[in-house]
C-alpha positions in Angstrom: 3.5 -16.7 7.5 2.2 -13.9 5.0 1.7 -15.1 1.7 2.2 -12.0 -0.4 3.4 -8.8 -0.5 1.4 -5.9 -2.8 2.9 -2.3 -3.5 0.8 0.7 -4.1 1.0 4.0 -5.6 -2.4 5.5 -5.0 -3.4 8.6 -7.4 -6.4 10.3 -6.3 -7.9 13.2 -8.2 -8.2 15.7 -5.7 -11.0 18.3 -5.4 -10.0 21.6 -6.9 -6.2 20.5 -7.8 -5.4 20.4 -4.3 -2.0 18.6 -3.8 -2.2 15.1 -3.1 0.2 14.9 -0.3 -2.3 14.6 2.5 -4.1 12.4 0.6 -1.4 9.8 0.4 -0.7 10.4 3.7 -3.9 9.3 4.9 -3.6 6.4 2.9 -0.4 5.4 4.6 -2.1 6.2 8.2 -4.7 3.2 6.6 -1.7 1.1 6.0 -0.2 1.7 9.4 -3.5 1.0 11.4 -4.1 -2.3 9.9 -1.4 -3.4 11.6 0.3 -5.3 8.9 4.1 -4.9 8.2 5.1 -2.2 5.9 7.5 0.2 4.2 7.0 3.4 2.7 9.1 4.4 -0.5 9.0 7.2 -2.6 7.0 6.2 -5.3 5.2 3.2 -3.5 4.2 1.8 0.0 4.6 -2.3 0.3 2.6 -4.3 2.5 3.3 -7.9 3.7 0.2 -10.0 4.9 -2.7 -12.4 3.7 -3.5 -11.5 0.2 -7.4 -10.9 0.8 -6.3 -8.7 4.1 -4.4 -6.6 1.7 -6.7 -6.1 -0.4 -8.9 -5.2 1.9 -6.9 -2.8 2.6 -6.5 -1.1 -0.8 -10.4 -0.8 -0.7 -10.2 1.1 2.3 -7.4 3.2 1.0 -10.0 4.1 -2.0 -13.0 4.6 0.2 -10.7 7.0 2.4 -9.9 9.1 -0.9 -13.6 9.4 -2.1 -14.7 10.0 1.3 -11.9 12.9 1.1 -14.1 14.4 -2.2 -12.0 12.9 -4.6 -14.2 12.4 -7.6 -11.9 9.6 -9.0 -8.6 7.0 -7.9 -6.0 5.2 -9.5 -4.8 2.5 -7.5 -1.8 0.9 -9.1 -0.6 -2.6 -7.5 1.9 -5.0 -8.1 1.4 -8.4 -6.3 3.7 -11.1 -5.1 1.9 -14.0 -4.0 3.6 -17.3 -3.0 1.2 -19.7 -1.1 3.5 -22.4 -0.5 6.7 -20.9 1.1 5.3 -17.4 2.0 6.2 -14.2 1.1 8.3 -11.5 3.0 10.0 -7.9 2.5 13.2 -8.9 4.9 14.0 -12.2 3.2 13.6 -10.4 -0.3 15.7 -7.6 1.3 18.0 -9.2 2.8 21.0 -8.5 0.5 20.1 -4.7 0.9 20.1 -4.2 4.3 20.6 -0.3 3.9 18.6 0.1 1.4 21.6 0.1 -1.2 
């Protein structure tokens, strides 16, 4: 069972003031490739898994931004950590099946 939820909003400083959308798309590709459950929302993406693994994914996302030429990156994260009874997006959202 997962012990953490981590929500991230990644804000890369793009080369030449380019749109951040292709960079955010790359960050989401990294999350998808990791295999952890995730949910994309308008202002952040939430992942579910082991805290150490989720933090490693954040590191990979930041590394990918600098590899694409971003001179700096701000990653705003929120963490829900519950090692004793686990963390689940489904359990926290069960009252809101349609996201409403």
